[in-house]
N, C-alpha and C positions, 0 to 999 in steps of 0.2 A: 609568396602563397596568395591563391587568390581568393578573394574575401567577397561574398554575396550577402547582401542585406536581407534580413529574415522576410522581409516581406515578399521576396521573389522565391523563397525556398518552402517547402512542407515538410517538417519537422518527422521523422520516424519515432518510434522507442528507442530510447539508447540501447538496450538490450531486446531484440524482437523475440527472441525465443529461447529464454534461459534454460540452461540444463536442469537445475531446479530454481523452483518459485517458493521460497518459504515465508510465513509471516508469524508474529506472535500475538497473541490473543491476551485481553487483559494485561495490559503492561503500563498503564497510567492509574494510579489510585482513583481519580475522579471517575475515569469510565468504569472501573470496577463498581463504584457507589451506584453509577445509573444503569448498570447492567444487573444488579442484584435483584430487582424486581422479576426480572426474566429467569432467574434461578443460578445466574454465575456467580461464583466465589473466587475470591485471590486464592492462588495457589504458590505453595514455596517454590515449586518448579517451575522453570518458563514453559508457557504451553504454547506450542508451535502446530500449524498444519501446513499443508500444502495447497498452493495454488495451483492449478492446472498452467502448463505454460501458453495454451492455445487461447487464456484470457487476456494475453497482454494486448492493449493498443498503444497509441502514440497520443502526443497532444492534437487537439482537435476533433479527434475521431469521436463515433458517437457511442454512448453506453447505452446497451437496450435494456428496456424494461422486458423481461420474458413474458411469453405467453402465459407461463403456469404459475406466475406469482406477481402481485403488484407490490410486495413489502421489498423495496430493492432501497438501499441506505447504501450512504457514503462513509468513507473512512479515510481522511488525510493523514498521510504517514510519510516520515523519512525512511528513505530505502538506502542501502548500500548493496554494490556489487562486488563480488571477490575476484581479486586480480590474479592471485597466484593459487595453486594446485595444493592443498595444504591437509593436515590433518594432525589431531591433538595439540592443537595450538593454546599455549598459556595466554593468561588474558593480559601480561605484561607486552606480549608481543602480537597482539591480533590485529593492531593497526598496521602490521607491515603487509598482510595479506588484501586489504581493501584497495580496490583500483580507484571507485568513486562513490560520489554520492548523488541521490536524484529524488524525487517524490514518488510515490504512490497513492493511488486513491483506492484502497482493499474495498471496492465496491461488493454488499454483501445481501444475498436474498435471505430473509432474515427466518422466514418460517421453512425453508430449506435447509439453514445453517441449523436450525433447532431440531431439525429429526433424529439427529445422530451425534453423538459424542464427538467424532473427528471433524466435523465443521466443512469438509472439504466439497461436497457438492454444492453446498450453499455459498461459497467462496470461490468456485471455480467455472462459473456460466461464462460463456463467450463474452468478450467486451469489457468482462468486470476486473481486470487488471491493468488500469492506464498508469503506464510509466511516461516521466520526462520531466521537465522538456528536453533535457540533456544531461550527461554525466558530467560532475564535478569532481575534480581531483582534489584529495586530501589535503593537499597545500593550499587551495583556494578556500575550502571552506573552515580549515581551523579546527577547533572544538565542534565536534558535532554533538557535544550536549550541552550546547549553550544557544540553540538556534530557535527563534520565534516560529510557529507554526499557526496558520490560519486557514479556515476553511469558509467560504461562502456558497451559498446555494441561490443564484441569481444575486440578489444585492444584501442578501441577510447573512450577515456573520453567524456561522454556526459553533464553530470551534477556536478556540483562541487560547493557545497554551505555549510551552518552550519544551525542549527535547530534554532541559535538565530535570523535568519531573519523571523519565522512563524510570521504572523500576528495574527492569534488568538492563543495562546499557549495550550498546554496540558492542563493544569488546567482551562482555560476560555471555552475548548471544553466541558470539564466534567459538568462545572456549566451549560452551555447552554443545552447540551442535557438531564441533568436529571431533568431540570426545567419540561420538558413534559413527560417523560416516564422513568420508573425503569432501571436502569442499572443493568446486572445479570453477575453474573462471568462467564468468560470466553469469554464476549464481546469482539471484536476487535474494536479498533478504530484506523484509519490511519489518519494522521497528515497533509497530503498534499506534495506536489512535488514542488522542484523550477525549475528554468529554465532549458531548455536543451532537451525538449523532442523532438522527432522524427519528430511528426507531423509539429512542428512551424520550421522546418528548410527549406532551400529554394535552391534546391527542397526538397521535405519531403524525410525522411529515415525511412520508416515503418521496421518493423522487418519481416524477410524472414527465410524460413527454412534454419538451418545452422548455425544461430547466435547463441550466448550466451550472456546473461544479467547478467552483475556482480554489485551486489549494495552495497557498503561497507558502514557500520556508525561506527564511532567511538566508543570504549567501549563497542560495542554490536556485530560485526563480519560481515562476507560477507554470502550474499543471493545470489547464482549463479543457473541459470536455461537454458537449452538448447530451441531452438525454433524448432519444427518441424509443417510442415502441417497437420489438421487434419485427423487422420487416419480413415478409413471406418467404423472401428470397434466402433465408438461411436454411429452408428444407433443402437437404441435398444429400447424395450418395454418390462414391465417387470407386 
């Protein structure tokens, strides 16, 4: 097989247009605690929302601060990709349907997110779904519930946790979602973020043009994206 050094290639998102892009909210206890002043509470049932597939970008691509809001936040998350079409998957077999693991930055426009209970609009702006840097197979990752996860904005460490603190783990998420609908090959499921988001800081530390967000998850790698103001070229009709 031909091998190329990373310096000579440009990585794309491992799944460029997932059939479904689902994410879970409030899945770390410390994040629930920091979100409580904004009106969010713990829920017995998993809280899922959709991110539109057009929000996906890859490593090194720019996150846009949209024209309509400056309240743009990062969320470093472990994500997994479905590898087998499946329905009604019991928890003890959920690992069988996972193709691999990657990193997700669940970028959020907080004022738009809070306008409605579904959160979909605030989670789905174009460029607000960075994925990467690649897809790592389950045998290489090992236990997905024992991975250190850290997020930096520029050189400031903002999030420092471990996936062992997930409230609803990966297998429980698959069991829950597949109860209602078929999971398809290429579906991306992002598993939630720990404490340390910018919107919970006092004062809030929103992403601004010139920032760089770097998320590192053990045994997977590093996903890094610059932040720019939304360019005028995004206005289009076809």
